[in-house]
Each structure stands twice: as structure tokens, then as C-alpha cells.
N, C-alpha and C positions, 0 to 999 in steps of 0.2 A: 445636725453637726454644730459643735458649735465657730462660727464665722471670726475670719479676722477681716479689716479694714486697712488699706495701705495707700489710705487718696482720701484726705480731708480736714476741715479747713474750718478754724476757729477764730475768732477779733486780732488777729494779729495778722489774720489776711482780711488787705483794703475791702475784698466783698463778703466777708468773713461776719458774723454775729453774736455770738454765743461765744462764751466760754471754754477753754478744754474742760474744764469740774464739767462744764453746762453737755458738752458733746460726748463726754466722753462714758457720761451717769444714760444717756440719750442713745446713746450706739447699745450700754450695755442690757438695756431693756430689752434692745432687741438680735438679745442671742450674740453681740459683738464679744470679745473676749482678750484678742490683742488687737490692738490699734495701737496706731501709729500715725501720730503728725503729720502731718506734710502744709503748712502755712504757703505764703507763694513770696518769691523772692526772685521775680522780675527781675531783670537786668533792662530793661528797657519803659517807659512810663507809657501807658496802655493805651493813654489818645494822642499819644502825638509819632510812639515808634524811632521816636531816639535817645539812646543814652540815660537813663538815670541811675539819679546819683547819690549817693548809700543805700544800695537795694536791699542791703540788711541791716537795716541801720534798730530796726525791730528788737533785734537778735538776745537784748538782753531779758525785753519783757516778753521774748519769746520764749527763752531759758528759764525763766523766772516763775510763769503761767503752765509749763512744764510742772517745777517744781509741784505748785499748788494742785495738780489735779493729780502727781502721785500720791498727793496725801489724800485727796478727796475718792479716790475709789472704791471701789467694789475689791475685798482683797482676792480674790481668783482672777480679778483682769487682770492682765498685762497689757504698759505703755512704752510706748517708743516716739523720739524725737528726728523728724525726717523733714525734709523741704520738698517743695517742686519749684525748681530750680525753671527758670524761664529765662528762651531766648539767648538759648547762651552760645550758639554759635556764633552770634551776635561780636560775642569777646570771649572765647574759648581761655582766657589767661585769667582774668578777671573771674569767670563762670568755676574756674578750677579750685583757684583759692576757695572761696565762697562755699564751694562744697567740703572743703577738705578741715571747715570748719569740725573741730572735735565731739562735738557735743550728738554728733549727727552720725542716727543709727541707719538712715538711708535716704536716699538724693531722685526723683522722681528728673527727667530730665523734658520741658516741654515745651511749648511752639504755641503761643499764643496770640504773633502779628511776622508778618512780613515783616524783616528790616526797615528801615525809617514810611514805616506804614502804621495806624493805626491797630487794636485787637479785633478780631475779626469778630467777636462781638459787636464796636465801634458802629459800624460800617453800615450801609442802608444799603440793598443788594439790590437789582433790578433790571435783571436780567438773563438764563442760563448760559448767555458767553461771558458773560464776566461773571458769573461763580465758575467757570468752565476755566479759564485763567487765572482766576485764585486762587484753585487749588491743585494748577498746574507750578502752582509757584512757589506752595507749600509744600508740593508733597521733593520740589528741590532742596527746599532748605528741611526740609524730612533726611532726605540721604544726608546733607553737611551735618549736622548733629551726629545721628547716625555713625560715622567716621571719630567724634569724640568719644571720649574716658573718662571722664569728671563723673559721669551719676550711673546708677546704677541697675532700672530701668526706663522706659520712653513711655509716656503718658500720652491718655487719648487721641492714638491714628487716629484722625481722621476730624476731629476737633472742628472743625469747617461748617460740615451740617449740621450744624447747631443752630447756628445761626442764620444759615443759606435755607433753608426748610423754618423756620421761624418769619422770614419775609417771605414765607409762600413757593420756593423752589425745591421737589423734591428729587433735590440731587443725592449721587451716594459717591462717597468718596471710595473708593472698590479697585477688584481685579481688572475690569473692564476698561477699565480706564486711564491706570496709575500704575497696571501691574507694571511695568520692570523695574521703575521707581519705589515702589511700595519692595517689588524680592531685594531692592540693593541694598533697601535701607534696612531687612528684615537680616538679611545677608552679612552685613556690616556687624549688626547687633551680635548676632551669633560669633562671629571670627572676635566679637574685641569681650563678651565674658559677661556680655547685658542686654537683658530682656526687654518684656513688652510688660503691661498693665492687660486687663479688660477690664476697662469701666464701664460701671456700670450705670450712674449716671443714666443710661438712652433711657433704662427698662422704664422708670419712672417720669419718659417724657415721649408723648402724647404722640411727638411729628417726627418721634425718632423707635419707641419701643423694641431695641433692639442695643445691643453693645457695641461699646465703640474702644475698638474697632469691629469692623461687622465680622460677621463670621466667616467669609472667605477671607479674611486677611489670617485671624486664627487660626483654621485649618491650616493657610500656605505655613506662617510659621511653627508649628511643628508637624510640617512634612519636610520642611527646609532643619531641622533638627529644633530649634529652638526650644530648652527646656526650663529659664527662670520665663514665670508670669503669676504679676503679683495680681490681687483683686481689689481692688476700692467704688468704694459709694460713690466719692468727687459730692463729703454732702457738704452745705457751708449753712445748714440750718436741722435745728433738733428735731423735725416733723419730716427732716433728709437722711436722715442719721442710721445706718444700717439700713437703708433700703436699695432691691437690686441685687445684695449678696449675693442672695442664695440664687438667687437667675444665673446670675455670673457661672455661678459652683453646678448648676443644673449643665452648659453650655459647653462647660469646659468635659466633665461628662462626656456631655453626647458630642464633642467632637473626638474622644478617646484617651485626654489626656487623664494621667495619672497622680500629677501632684498640683500642687500652689506651689508661691514663694513667697515670704515672709525674709525678712531682716534682722538683726541687730548687729550694730555695731559695722555696717557693710557689710557683713557676712550673712550669702545667702544658706535659711537651709527651707524643704521641703517638705512638706506637708503631704497628707493623702489625700486622696481626691473619697 
């Protein structure tokens, strides 16, 4: 079936490497026919965790690059412009103002760092105790983020494990350890008409080899009545484009999902699996 990707990055993200046109064509070659760019717009500086000035300073660049991608895309490919808006719970008013930008089709709400702490990517992990404490604080902030309404779906629940496992700690962000807070997060999202994503980057990461969030959280979301679920590669390079999306759809089918979700002008559309 045709693939959709609602989490992908270009050079409009600080950690991106290719233009939107290059990313779009690489995704098309992997079977993606509906693509939404979600470049980073973080409210915090990733090195310090303190408020970042001019978070959406790349707005004009993003819009112009998107226009070029529309001109360059294959005729049967649909492109949309979104955003991965990070740390919105640290400044909800500012996050809501940015998310209201009329050019956006879709907004992912994400959390890459705890308040006034560096990005989880930048931390050097030294013990299981340290990992457990940080993940518990992360779970608290997810609950706080889940109560806000400026975004459409919550990104990569369990982001922390990428870098803890990188440093040799076989940890999981799962229901066994964080069930109460995860359940509260999911219930808040459902009650607010927002969703989650199945982030497919884990399928191509040897230290993970599974979706983020894990299958137990995806199953609970469905059991609680969650219906809005987007699918994203979280690709930052052309050789990652489209990778993991088919596996993500297979996982959703195995869990009994009948549809996944795409957005246009912040309105959801349900695509049959």
C-alpha cells in the first residue's frame, strides 16, 4: 500500500542534512506518497535547557523551501507542512502562538529535555538509577504536556531510551515501570481530541528494533479508546527516508488498529490499513 510519513526533517532542522526536495524525492522512491515535513521548533536550547530565543526564526526559510519542494515533487505525491514543536509545556502561551501559524497542516508535540536540563541526547548516562530517575521526571513532564491543546499528536513517547541504550543501559519506557503516568498521559490526550504517533525510527536502530512508544503503550492507547495515531519515520537523512514505515503499519494491524491518521490544515483524516 502507499505510505504516509508525518515525521521527517530537512535542513530547516538544526540536525537535518538535506533540502525538502531531496527528502521528498528520497521518500517517494521508498513508496511514500503523502509526506508532511515536521522540522524542529524547540522552545529550549538543547545544550542548556533554558528558553531559546526566536525558536521559529527559520519560518520564512521553511515556507520558501516548502514551495520549492512542491514545485519539484512527482505529480502523484502530496506534500504538507508541519512542525515538531518541542518543550511546549515549558512555555504553553508561546507554544500556542507558534502552533497557530496558518501555514501549518500538522503539529507534533514533543519533549526532548526536562525543564532547564540538556537534551537527553547530550546526557552521559552512568547508572540504571540515573536512567530511572530521569525517565520518571520525563513521565511527569509528559503528563503536563498531555494537558495542553496546541498540538495534534504527541511525538515519540519513550524518546529517552534512544540515548540510554546508546550508553549501554538496557532500559525501557514501559507500563511496568511508568504505567500510571503513561495511562494518565494517554487519557488526557484522548479526552482532548489529540493523538500519538508510532515513531518508526526504532525499527532501524539496532539497540531498539521496535516502535517508539513500545507495543504495550500502543496497545493500551487503543484499549483506552485512542483513535488518532500518525506514522512517522523521524528521518533526518535521505538514506533513512521511508524506512520503518511499513513495519509500523504492520504493528498497528497486529494490534487491531483499523486506521491510521493524516492531517491537512490541522484536520484529521483516517486512512484504512
